[in-house]
C-alpha positions as CSV (number, residue, x, y, z in Angstrom):
1,M,-34.4,23.8,15.4
2,L,-30.7,23.6,14.5
3,A,-29.6,27.2,14.9
4,L,-29.2,27.3,18.7
5,P,-26.3,25.7,20.6
6,G,-26.6,22.2,22.2
7,C,-28.4,19.1,20.9
8,P,-31.6,20.4,19.2
9,I,-33.6,17.4,20.4
10,C,-32.6,17.9,24.0
11,R,-33.6,21.5,23.8
12,R,-37.0,20.7,22.3
13,S,-37.5,17.9,24.8
14,R,-36.9,20.4,27.7
15,R,-39.5,22.6,26.2
16,A,-41.9,19.7,25.8
17,A,-41.3,18.9,29.5
18,A,-42.1,22.4,30.5
19,R,-45.4,22.3,28.6
20,S,-46.2,19.0,30.1
21,V,-45.6,20.3,33.6
22,E,-47.8,23.3,33.0
23,S,-50.6,21.0,31.8
24,F,-49.9,18.6,34.7
25,L,-50.3,21.4,37.2
26,W,-53.5,22.5,35.7
27,E,-55.1,19.0,35.6
28,S,-53.8,17.5,38.8
29,V,-55.1,20.1,41.2
30,N,-58.8,19.2,40.5
31,D,-58.6,15.7,39.1
32,P,-57.2,12.9,41.3
33,Q,-57.4,10.5,38.4
34,A,-54.9,12.7,36.5
35,R,-52.4,12.1,39.3
36,Q,-52.4,8.3,38.9
37,P,-49.3,8.1,36.6
38,F,-47.6,10.4,39.1
39,I,-48.6,8.2,42.0
40,A,-47.6,5.0,40.2
41,A,-44.1,6.5,39.5
42,Y,-43.7,7.6,43.1
43,G,-43.5,11.2,41.9
44,L,-41.5,12.9,39.2
45,C,-37.8,12.4,38.7
46,P,-35.5,14.9,40.5
47,D,-35.1,17.3,37.6
48,H,-38.8,17.4,36.8
49,T,-39.7,17.8,40.5
50,R,-37.6,21.0,40.4
51,L,-39.3,22.1,37.2
52,L,-42.7,21.3,38.8
53,A,-42.0,23.4,41.9
54,A,-40.6,26.3,39.8
55,A,-43.6,26.3,37.6
56,D,-46.0,26.2,40.6
57,L,-44.2,29.0,42.4
58,S,-43.9,31.2,39.3
59,G,-47.7,30.9,38.8
60,T,-49.2,32.1,42.1
61,G,-46.2,32.4,44.4
62,R,-47.6,29.5,46.5
63,P,-46.8,25.8,45.9
64,L,-50.4,24.8,46.2
65,A,-50.5,22.1,43.5
66,T,-47.1,20.8,44.7
67,N,-48.6,20.4,48.2
68,I,-51.7,18.7,46.9
69,M,-49.7,16.1,44.9
70,Y,-46.9,15.4,47.2
71,E,-49.1,15.3,50.3
72,Q,-51.1,12.5,48.7
73,L,-47.9,10.8,47.5
74,G,-46.4,11.0,51.0
75,R,-49.4,9.1,52.4
76,V,-49.2,6.5,49.6
77,V,-45.5,5.8,50.4
78,S,-46.3,5.6,54.1
79,R,-49.0,3.1,53.4
80,D,-46.8,1.1,51.1
81,L,-44.0,1.0,53.7
82,H,-46.4,-0.3,56.3
83,S,-47.4,-3.1,53.8
84,W,-43.8,-3.9,53.1
85,E,-43.0,-4.0,56.8
86,K,-46.0,-6.3,57.5
87,G,-45.0,-8.6,54.6
88,S,-41.4,-8.7,55.7
89,R,-42.4,-9.7,59.2
90,L,-44.7,-12.4,58.0
91,G,-42.0,-13.7,55.7
92,S,-39.4,-13.8,58.5
93,G,-41.8,-15.5,60.9
94,L,-42.7,-18.2,58.3
95,Q,-39.0,-18.8,57.6
96,R,-38.3,-19.3,61.3
97,L,-41.1,-21.8,61.5
98,L,-39.9,-23.7,58.5
99,K,-36.3,-23.8,59.9
100,R,-37.6,-25.2,63.2
101,A,-39.5,-27.9,61.4
102,G,-36.4,-28.7,59.2
103,L,-38.3,-27.8,56.1
104,A,-36.5,-24.6,55.0
105,R,-34.2,-25.2,52.1
106,E,-33.4,-21.7,50.7
107,T,-33.9,-18.2,52.0
108,P,-36.5,-16.6,49.9
109,A,-35.6,-13.4,48.1
110,A,-36.5,-10.3,50.1
111,K,-39.6,-8.4,48.9
112,T,-38.4,-5.3,47.1
113,A,-39.6,-2.1,48.6
114,L,-41.2,0.9,46.8
115,V,-40.8,-0.3,43.2
116,P,-42.3,2.3,40.8
117,R,-45.1,1.0,38.7
118,G,-44.4,3.4,35.9
119,P,-41.9,6.0,34.6
120,C,-41.9,9.7,35.6
121,P,-44.8,11.0,33.5
122,I,-43.0,14.1,32.4
123,C,-40.0,12.0,31.3
124,D,-42.4,9.8,29.4
125,S,-44.1,12.8,27.7
126,A,-40.8,14.5,26.8
127,G,-39.4,11.3,25.5
128,Q,-42.4,10.8,23.1
129,A,-42.0,14.4,21.9
130,A,-38.3,13.8,21.4
131,L,-38.9,10.7,19.3
132,T,-41.4,12.6,17.1
133,M,-38.8,15.3,16.5
134,I,-36.0,12.8,15.7
135,D,-38.4,11.2,13.2
136,S,-38.9,14.6,11.5
137,L,-35.2,15.2,11.3
138,F,-34.5,11.7,9.9
139,A,-37.3,12.2,7.3
140,E,-35.8,15.5,6.2
141,L,-32.3,14.0,5.9
142,E,-33.7,11.0,4.0
143,R,-34.8,13.4,1.2
144,H,-31.2,14.7,1.0
145,T,-32.4,18.3,1.3
146,Q,-29.3,20.4,0.9
147,D,-30.5,23.1,3.3
148,I,-31.1,20.7,6.2
149,E,-27.7,19.1,5.6
150,V,-25.9,22.4,5.7
151,A,-27.8,23.5,8.8
152,Y,-27.0,20.3,10.5
153,R,-23.3,20.6,9.8
154,A,-23.3,24.1,11.2
155,S,-25.1,23.0,14.4
156,D,-23.9,21.1,17.4
157,G,-25.8,18.0,16.1
158,L,-27.5,15.3,17.9
159,C,-26.2,14.2,21.3
160,L,-25.1,10.6,21.8
161,A,-28.4,9.6,23.5
162,H,-30.6,11.0,20.7
163,L,-28.4,9.7,18.0
164,R,-28.6,6.2,19.5
165,E,-32.4,6.5,19.8
166,G,-32.7,7.7,16.2
167,L,-30.5,4.9,14.9
168,D,-32.3,2.2,17.0
169,H,-35.8,3.3,16.1
170,L,-35.5,4.8,12.6
171,G,-32.3,3.4,11.1
172,S,-34.2,0.8,9.1
173,I,-37.0,3.1,8.2
174,H,-34.7,5.9,7.0
175,P,-31.4,4.2,6.0
176,Q,-30.1,7.0,3.9
177,A,-30.5,9.5,6.8
178,A,-29.0,7.0,9.2
179,G,-25.9,6.5,7.0
180,W,-25.5,10.3,6.5
181,L,-25.7,10.9,10.2
182,V,-23.2,8.2,11.0
183,A,-20.7,9.5,8.5
184,E,-21.2,13.1,9.6
185,T,-20.9,12.3,13.3
186,T,-17.8,10.2,12.7
187,T,-16.1,13.0,10.8
188,R,-17.2,15.5,13.5
189,L,-15.9,13.4,16.4
190,E,-12.6,12.6,14.7
191,R,-12.0,16.3,13.9
192,Q,-12.8,17.3,17.5
193,A,-10.5,14.6,18.8
194,A,-7.7,15.9,16.6
195,W,-8.1,19.4,17.9
196,M,-8.2,18.0,21.5
197,Q,-5.0,16.2,20.9
198,E,-3.4,19.4,19.8
199,M,-4.6,21.1,22.9
200,I,-3.0,18.3,25.0
201,R,0.2,18.5,23.0
202,K,0.5,22.3,23.3
203,N,-0.1,22.0,27.1
204,N,3.3,20.3,27.2
205,W,6.1,22.6,28.4
206,E,8.1,21.8,25.3
207,Y,5.5,23.4,23.0
208,R,4.4,26.2,25.3
209,E,5.1,28.9,22.8
210,E,2.5,27.5,20.3
211,K,-0.8,29.2,20.7
212,L,-4.1,27.3,20.7
213,T,-6.4,28.0,17.8
214,P,-10.1,28.8,18.6
215,D,-11.1,25.3,17.4
216,E,-8.5,23.6,19.6
217,A,-9.5,25.7,22.6
218,D,-13.2,24.9,22.1
219,A,-13.1,21.3,21.0
220,W,-13.5,19.9,24.5
221,R,-16.8,21.8,24.9
222,K,-18.1,20.4,21.6
223,M,-17.1,16.9,22.6
224,L,-19.0,17.3,25.9
225,T,-22.0,18.6,24.1
226,F,-22.1,15.4,22.1
227,F,-22.0,13.3,25.2
228,T,-24.5,15.4,27.2
229,G,-26.6,17.4,24.8
230,L,-25.9,20.5,26.8
231,D,-24.8,23.9,25.3
232,G,-21.0,24.1,25.6
233,D,-21.2,27.3,27.6
234,R,-22.8,25.3,30.5
235,F,-19.4,23.8,31.3
236,T,-17.9,26.3,33.7
237,H,-15.9,26.5,36.9
238,H,-19.0,27.3,39.0
239,L,-19.0,24.5,41.5
240,D,-21.7,26.3,43.5
241,D,-24.2,25.2,40.8
242,F,-23.9,21.7,42.1
243,T,-24.3,22.3,45.9
């Protein structure tokens, strides 16, 4: 779990999301009831929509399940927009009548359109899997197992989001683990900040002859890994990846 680069919980969460999408594709094609969380959320989040399409296309080469699900969702959104428009017209008409009668006091708040009734079901599933994995890590650290502590120090560690989640949900249950993680993360961040300061200093013309150490050159990637959970090698100059 800790040997590969990046936040280990983020990586396992992505794997859990991929498994959930595969299951979702299998169930949703033939079972409209299985699509209800999807409909309630107005579809998947953007990242998991891409994952859904990729999984669908890689299976048969045809996005059949994607068509089935999003065709239905398109009709649902169209219906909900008609309802919102009708309600908005009725509300405006009533307000005009109240104004003419001198009874209107305050303009009512506009009815919010297209509010999801639930989260992206893949995000929800992956989030539950992530919390289970964080619980396992905290439980291991609570026992002060030397091997897990050594492995954790050698890894990229938890990202900010999953560290926060672990401390919030498990800090009182596993106080020794929480204390150990806080101390280790503090030491790690301060060390990386010191290396980054050296990189900044050596970028000054006055110190141009001083060479960066490998740690100083790589510290910014490690810091970004903490804040994002991504493998440091993902931070490149390839702007085309974002267009």
